[in-house]
C-alpha positions in Angstrom: 0.0 0.3 0.1 1.4 3.4 -1.1 0.6 6.8 0.7 -1.6 8.0 -2.1 -3.9 4.0 -1.0 -3.6 4.8 2.5 -4.6 8.5 1.8 -8.0 7.0 0.0 -8.8 5.3 3.2 -9.2 7.8 4.8 -12.9 9.6 4.9 -13.3 12.8 4.0 -14.7 15.8 6.6 -17.7 15.5 3.8 -18.2 11.8 4.4 -18.3 11.9 8.3 -20.8 14.6 7.9 -22.4 12.3 5.3 -22.9 9.4 8.6 -25.6 11.7 10.3 -28.7 9.4 12.2 -30.7 10.2 9.6 -29.2 9.4 6.8 -31.1 6.7 4.1 -29.9 2.6 4.3 -31.2 1.3 1.8 -32.8 -2.4 2.1 -30.3 -4.4 1.1 -28.2 -3.2 4.3 -31.1 -3.5 6.8 -31.3 -6.9 5.8 -27.4 -7.3 6.2 -27.1 -5.6 9.5 -29.5 -7.8 10.9 -28.3 -11.2 9.1 -32.3 -11.7 8.0 -33.8 -11.9 3.9 -35.4 -8.9 2.3 -38.2 -10.9 2.3 -37.9 -11.3 6.1 -37.1 -7.9 6.4 -40.8 -7.0 4.2 -42.4 -9.1 6.9 -41.2 -7.3 9.6 -41.5 -4.3 8.4 -45.6 -5.1 7.7 -46.1 -6.6 11.0 -47.6 -4.1 12.9 -47.5 -5.3 16.5 -43.3 -5.6 15.7 -43.2 -2.2 16.0 -40.6 -2.6 13.0 -40.2 1.1 11.5 -41.7 1.7 8.4 -39.6 1.8 4.9 -39.2 4.8 2.9 -39.9 4.0 -1.5 -38.7 5.6 -3.6 -38.8 4.7 -7.4 -39.8 1.2 -6.1 -36.8 0.7 -3.8 -37.0 0.5 0.3 -34.7 3.2 2.2 -35.0 3.1 5.9 -34.1 5.6 8.3 -30.8 5.3 10.6 -32.7 6.8 13.6 -35.5 5.0 14.0 -33.6 1.6 12.8 -31.6 2.0 16.3 -34.6 3.1 18.6 -36.2 -0.5 17.8 -32.6 -1.9 17.9 -32.9 -0.5 21.1 -36.4 -1.6 22.5 -36.0 -4.9 21.6 -32.8 -5.5 24.1 -34.2 -3.4 26.8 -37.1 -5.7 25.8 -35.2 -9.2 26.4 -33.2 -8.1 29.4 -36.5 -6.8 31.0 -37.8 -10.3 30.0 -34.5 -12.0 31.4 -34.8 -10.5 34.8 
């Protein structure tokens, strides 16, 4: 790896600013984070009792806001801790 390659791996200030909690995440990325299929992701989104964040559909593609996803994850972890106690 040369110096030029190494600097290419360092994110710019604009890249870091784009990591905001309001970032839109594609469905494929969300499915990979949870280690589920996109079909399971669609089922979770359709199941109102599960409380999974609804997608935003842009040109037929599903995107999720990062902040509600993180809040849902935290709620699930907290719920599992309360059940374990």
